[in-house]
C-alpha positions as CSV (number, residue, x, y, z in Angstrom):
1,X,110.7,106.7,144.5
2,X,108.7,109.9,143.2
3,X,105.5,108.5,144.7
4,X,106.6,107.5,148.0
5,X,107.9,111.6,148.2
6,X,105.3,113.1,146.4
7,X,102.9,111.4,149.5
8,X,105.2,111.5,152.7
9,X,105.4,115.4,151.5
10,X,102.0,115.8,150.0
11,X,103.0,117.7,147.3
12,X,100.6,117.7,144.2
13,X,101.2,116.4,140.6
14,X,102.4,119.3,138.9
15,X,105.0,120.1,142.4
16,X,106.4,116.6,142.3
17,X,107.2,116.4,138.4
18,X,109.0,119.5,138.7
19,X,111.3,118.1,141.8
20,X,111.9,115.2,139.6
21,X,111.8,116.6,135.9
22,X,109.4,114.7,134.6
23,X,107.8,115.9,131.2
24,X,104.2,115.4,132.0
25,X,102.1,115.7,135.7
26,X,99.6,113.3,134.1
27,X,102.4,110.9,133.8
28,X,102.7,111.4,138.2
29,X,99.1,110.8,138.9
30,X,99.4,107.7,136.7
31,X,102.4,106.4,138.5
32,X,100.5,106.9,141.7
33,X,97.2,104.9,140.6
34,X,99.6,102.4,140.1
35,X,101.2,102.5,143.8
36,X,98.4,102.5,145.0
37,X,96.3,99.6,143.1
38,X,99.6,97.3,143.0
39,X,101.5,98.6,145.3
40,X,105.9,99.6,144.5
41,X,106.1,96.6,142.1
42,X,103.7,97.6,140.2
43,X,105.9,100.1,138.3
44,X,108.5,98.1,137.8
45,X,105.9,96.5,134.8
46,X,106.0,97.4,131.3
47,X,103.9,99.0,130.1
48,X,104.1,100.6,126.4
49,X,102.3,99.7,123.1
50,X,99.8,97.7,123.0
51,X,99.1,94.7,125.0
52,X,100.3,91.4,122.5
53,X,96.9,89.3,122.4
54,X,99.8,85.9,122.2
55,X,98.6,83.2,120.6
56,X,95.4,81.1,121.4
57,X,95.9,78.8,124.0
58,X,96.2,74.9,122.3
59,X,94.1,71.6,122.9
60,X,94.8,68.5,125.1
61,X,96.4,66.3,123.1
62,X,92.9,64.1,123.3
63,X,91.0,66.7,123.4
64,X,92.4,67.9,119.6
65,X,92.7,64.0,118.5
66,X,88.9,63.8,119.3
67,X,88.2,67.5,116.9
68,X,90.6,66.1,114.7
69,X,88.2,62.8,113.6
70,X,84.9,65.1,114.3
71,X,86.0,67.4,111.2
72,X,87.2,63.6,109.5
73,X,83.5,62.1,110.2
74,X,81.8,65.9,109.0
75,X,83.7,65.6,105.9
76,X,82.7,62.3,105.3
77,X,79.1,62.4,106.6
78,X,79.4,65.6,103.9
79,X,80.4,63.7,100.8
80,X,78.3,60.5,101.4
81,X,75.2,63.2,101.5
82,X,75.8,65.1,98.4
83,X,76.2,62.0,96.3
84,X,72.7,60.2,98.0
85,X,71.5,63.6,97.0
86,X,73.4,63.3,93.1
87,X,71.5,60.0,92.7
88,X,68.0,61.8,94.7
89,X,68.2,63.8,91.5
90,X,69.1,61.6,89.0
91,X,66.6,60.0,89.9
92,X,63.6,61.9,89.7
93,X,65.3,62.8,85.8
94,X,64.1,60.0,85.1
95,X,61.3,59.5,86.5
96,X,60.4,62.8,84.4
97,X,61.2,61.7,81.7
98,X,59.3,58.6,81.6
């Protein structure tokens, strides 16, 4: 109503703030910007505080199962390579002693 009156009567932000008892004329400017960009429906959206980042999106079941299998395979491969490296180091120690 404030923005529509301001546009209809061609009054300034300060004058509109005074007429409608709004504490800050910058708020009226923000309302006008929202009204022009999104229309009157945009003024009904709650805009106070920080926006919620929300939870990260969930993967589809198939993708999640594939990722879990890949992690398990990589862990097993990592364990195998650690044991192999330990065996190689042990063999090198034996050869140095001889």
